[in-house]
N, C-alpha and C positions, 0 to 999 in steps of 0.2 A: 689500439692502432687505428689511426684515422686513414680512411681510404682516400685515394687521389681525388675522386669526384667530390667528396665532401670538403677536403682540404682546400681545393681550388676556390670553392665558394667562400669559405671562411677568410682565406687570404685576400680575395677580392674585396670583401666587405670591410675588413680592417684597414686595408690600404686606402680605400675610398674615404674612410673616416679620418685617416691621417692626412689625406689631401684636403679634406674639409677643414681640418684644424689649421692648415697652412692658409687657407682663404680667410679664416676667422682672424688670425693674427694680423694679416696685412691690412684688414679693414677696421680693426678694433679701436684705433685711436680717436676716430671721429666723434664718437658719442661720449668719450671720457675727457675730451679736450677741456670742457668747463671745469672738471675736477682738477686737472693738471694745472690750469691757470690759477685756480683758487688755492690749491695746496702748495704749489711750488713756485708761484709767481711767474709762470712762463709767458713769453711773448710769442709772436708768430714765427720768429726765427727759430726759437727753441722747439716749438711744436713741430715745425717742418723737419728739423734735424732728426728728432726721434722717430718720426714716421718714415723719413727717407732712409734711415740706417738699415731698416729691414730690407728695403729694395736694393740698396747698394750691395749688401752682403749676399743676398739671394742671386742677383745678377752675376756677380763675379764668380760665384760657386758653380755656375753653369759650365764654365770652361773645364775645370778638372773633372766634373761629373760626366760631361759628354765624352771625355777621353778615357775614363777609367771605370765607369760603371760596369761594363761588361766583364772586366777582369776581376774586380772585387766581389761583384754580385749584389743584387738589390737587398738581400736579407741583412747582411752586415752593414752595407752603406746606409740604408735607411735607419737602422737601429742606432748606430753610433751617432749619426747626425741628429736624430730625434732626441737623444739624450742631451746633446748640446742645447737643443731648443728648450728642454726642461730647465736647464741651468739658467738660460737666458730669461725665461718667463719668471722664474723666482727672483732673479736679480732685478728685473723690471718692477715686480710687485713690491720689492723692499727698498728700491732706490729712493734717495732723497736729493739727488743732484742731476743736472742735465747729462753729465758725462756718464754716470752710472746707468741712467735710463736708456741713453743712446747705445751704450755697450750691450745692455740686455736685449734691446731690439735687434742689434747686429747679430748677436748669438742666435736669436730666434730665426733670423733670416738665413743664417748658415744652416741651422738645423732643419728648416723646412724646404731647403733648396732641392732635395732629391725626391721629395714625395710624389711629385707628378711624373717625372721621368722614370723613377723607380717603379711606380705602379704600371706604367706602360710597358716597361721591361718584363714585369711579372706576367702581364697579360700575354705578351709574346711567348713566354716560356710555358705557361700553363693552359693556354687556350689555343684553338685552331686559328689559322690566319683568317678564315672566313668570318670570325667573330670579333676581329680586332677593331674594325671601324665602329661597330655597335657598342662594344664595351668601352672603348676610349671616349666616345661621346657620352656614355653613361657616367664615366668618371668625372668629366667636366660638369655635367649637370648636377651630380651629387655634391661636387665640390662647392657649388654655389650655396649649398646649405650653410656652409661656414660664414658666408657673407650675410645671410639672413639672420644667423644667430648673433653676429656682431652688430646688429641694429637694435630693434626693440627688446629682444630677450636680454641682451647685455645691459641695456639701460635699466631694466627691471632688476637684474642681478646686482648692479652697482648700487641702486637705491636701497636694496635689501641688506647688503653686507659691505659696501664700499668697494672702490676700484682695486685696492690692494688685495683684499681677501678674494675678490672675484678672480684675479689673475693667479693667485695661489691655487685656487680650485681648478682653474684651467690647466695649470702646470701639473697638478695631480692627475687629471684626466689624461694629459699628454703622456705622463709616465706609465700609467696603466696600459694605454693603447700600445706604447712602445714595447713593453714587456710581453704583452699578448702577441704582438706581431713577431717578435723574436722567437717565442716558444712555438708558434704554430707554423710560421713560414719556412719553406724550403725553397732554394733557388730553382730546383727542377723537380718535377714529379718522379716518383720511383720507377714508374713504368715507361719513362721517356725512351724513345727509340732514337738512335744517333742521327738518323736522317732527318728527324723532326727538329733538331736543334738549329736555330738560325745562326748563320755565321757571324762571329763577333766582328765589330768594327776594329780596324787596325789602330793600335795605339802607338805606332812608330812615329816619332816626331817628324821625320822627313816626309812621310806620306801625308801626315796631317797638314804640314806646311804647304805641300803641293796643292792639296785640295782647297785650302784656304786662299792661296794666291789666285787660283783659277776662279774661285767664287767671288773674290774681291774685284775681279776684273769685269764682272757683270753689272751693267747699269741698273737693271731692274732690281737686283739684290739691294742696292743702296736706296732706291726709291721706296721699295716695300719696307725696308728697315726704318726709313724715316716715317713712313705711314704708321707702323706699329709703335714706334717710339712716341709719336705725338698722340695717337689715338688712345692707347692704353695709359700712357703717362698722364694725360689730362683726365681720363676717366678715373684712374686710381687716385689722383690728387683730390678730385671732387669727392669721390666715395669714401676714401680712407681718412680724410681729414677735413677739407675745407667746407663741405656741405653742412656739417654739423654747426660750426660757429656761425656760418652765414645765416642759417635758418634761425638760430637762437638769438644772435646779436642784431641782425639786420631786419629780419622778417618778424621776429618777436614771438616765435612759437615755443612751446614747452620742450623740455628735453625728450619727453616721451613721444611727442608729435614729430620731433626731428628724427628720432629712431624709427618711427613708423614710415616716414618718407624715404629714409635710407633703405628700409626693408622693401618698400615698393620699387625702388630703383633696381634692387637685386632681382625682384620678381620680373621686372621688365626685361632684364638680361636673360633670365631663365626662359621666358616666353619667346623672346626675340631670336635667340640662337638657332633653334631648329627651324623657325620660320624663314630667317634670312638664308640659312643653308639650303632649305627646300627651294626658295625662290632662285637662288644661284644655280643649284644643280639641275632642277627639273623644269622650272617655269621659264625663266629668262635665259638660262644657260649662259651665264655671264658672271665673271668675277669682278672685273674692274668697275663696271657701272654700279653694282651694289655697294662696293667699298667706298667709291667716291660720293655716292648719295648719302651714305652714313656719315662720312666726315663733314659734309656740308650741313647736314641736319643737326649733328652734335653742336657745331658752331652756332647755329641758329637758336638752339635751346639756351645755350650759355648767354647769348646776346639778349634773349628775352628775360633771363633771370636778372640782368642788370637793370631792367625797367621796373622791377617789383619793389614794393616798399612795405612797411609795417601795416598789417591789416589785410594783406592779400588773402583771398579766399582759399580755404584748405582744398577745395575741389580743383582749383587751378594748379596749386602746388602739386597735388597728386598726379594730375595729368602730365605736367612738365617733368617730374622726376621719373615717372614710369616711362615716358617717352625717351628720356635721356638714356635709361638703362636699355630700353628696347633697341634704339637705333645704334647705340655703341656696340651692340653684339655683332653688327655687320662686320666689324673689324676682325672678327675671328676667321673670316674667309681669307684673310691675308696668308694664313698658314697653308691653306689649300693652293692659293695662287703661287706662292714660292715653291711649293712641292711640285706642282705641275710645270713650272717654268724651268726648273733645274734638271739636269740629267739624274738618273737613278743613283749613280755612284756618288753624287754630291747632295742628294736630297736630305740626308740625315744631318750633314754639316750645315746646310742652309737652314733647316728647321731649328737647329740649336742656336745658330746665329740670330735668327729672328727672335727666339725666346730671350736671348741676352738683351737685345735692343728693347724688347717689350718691358722687361723688368727694370732696366736702367732708366727707361723713360719715366717710370713711376717715381724713381728716386729723384731724378733731376727736376721734374715738375713739382713734386712735393716740396723740396727744399728751395727751389728757385722762386716759386710763388711766395713762400713765406718770407724770403729775403727781400723780394721786390716790394711786398706790402709794408714791411718794416722800414725799408729805405725811403720810399716815397711818402709814407704816412706814419712817421715815427710815433706820433701821439695818438693816432686813431688807426692802428694797424689791423684792428678787427671791426672797423667801421664801414659804412656804406660805400664811401669813395674807394677804399682799399679793395673791396671785393669787386666793385665795378671795373676798376683797372685790371685786376687779375683775370676776371672772367672774359673781358673783352680781349685781352692779350691771348688767352687760350683759344677764343673763337677765331681770331686772325691766324694763329698758328695752324688750326685745323683747315681753314679755307686755303691757305698757301700750300699745305700738304696735299689737299685735294687737287689743286692745280698741277702740282708735280706728278701726282699719281696718274694723271691722264696720259703721261708719256710712257707708261708701262705697256707691255704687250699683253693682249688678251689671250687666255689659254683655253677658253671654251668657244663654242661655235657662234653664238649670236652676239651681236654688238647692240648696245642700247642706242 
């Protein structure tokens, strides 16, 4: 018999690993893009579709998850959905057509959609409220390990056994983690006292609609949603797909070097998240200024990338990709901004809405950039001019978003 004190630690560890797996899946196409082009003859439109399929499915699943996670419970919800991800990973590994690969990625997106929210729910049920902020931040940090594995380690794995076998291995790991999670996890500790149970969010359709209607009437909600849509959408498009082909085809680096640079981008985000949070909370006491600065700086880095050519020094590439990850982490403060801006009774709905726009942004920019590159450069969709147009478009989107964000209300004391 496992005691509650031991069980809660095991549950937390396995749940974090499952969230890391979600991060791995969303970023894994970038370094295998050359293999997909070689084996299946894919163009940029096809690559963008299979990458975006994950994000579309993930985003749309946030709606039912936010409404019914409390009623079903995280143990069953995460287990059933994770088994769907296993099926999707196997389908992706064995697919030989665009439709099969896209369907596999869609199933993976559905399967991974509950891992973050479910983990936060388990923290709420198994740990004291005073530890929620620390543990939720730890979940986010540990989840980035998945992004790191989707870079150089995945490149080496693919070189050793091929991309198909690599994803079959990942599907096996996914299955083992899911079974362990189901066997170990309980929705509540045995010693739980009734007064410690947080009140469940109402799932009554009328009450949900009233909250949504009030939320949609807030100007700042839409501006912050636009901010997270563009910020994460562009970051995900670069990290999850387009950085790899850009580095390999335009800059001329090796696949392993491209993986290393993607790895460094994720390291930049890991380092930047706590620093940006600390600057916002304790030093500048400012939300809007940090976020706007991050959006402008992201656009500047993308504009600089369009000026690079074959033979660019690896040191400069390392600096630019680390900085891109570092400054993009400032966008995470948008969650705090919307939480502080909205009344307590609407904070949960607002956070879920922001998460929806975050993930749908990844889908739209992944697919949109691929279609744009194919449309304007049909014969050289992976060439220098195509990436120049795509990155400049993203930079302009970020700068316009920053201008709109200036019209939001600050929620902390100091103004920049």
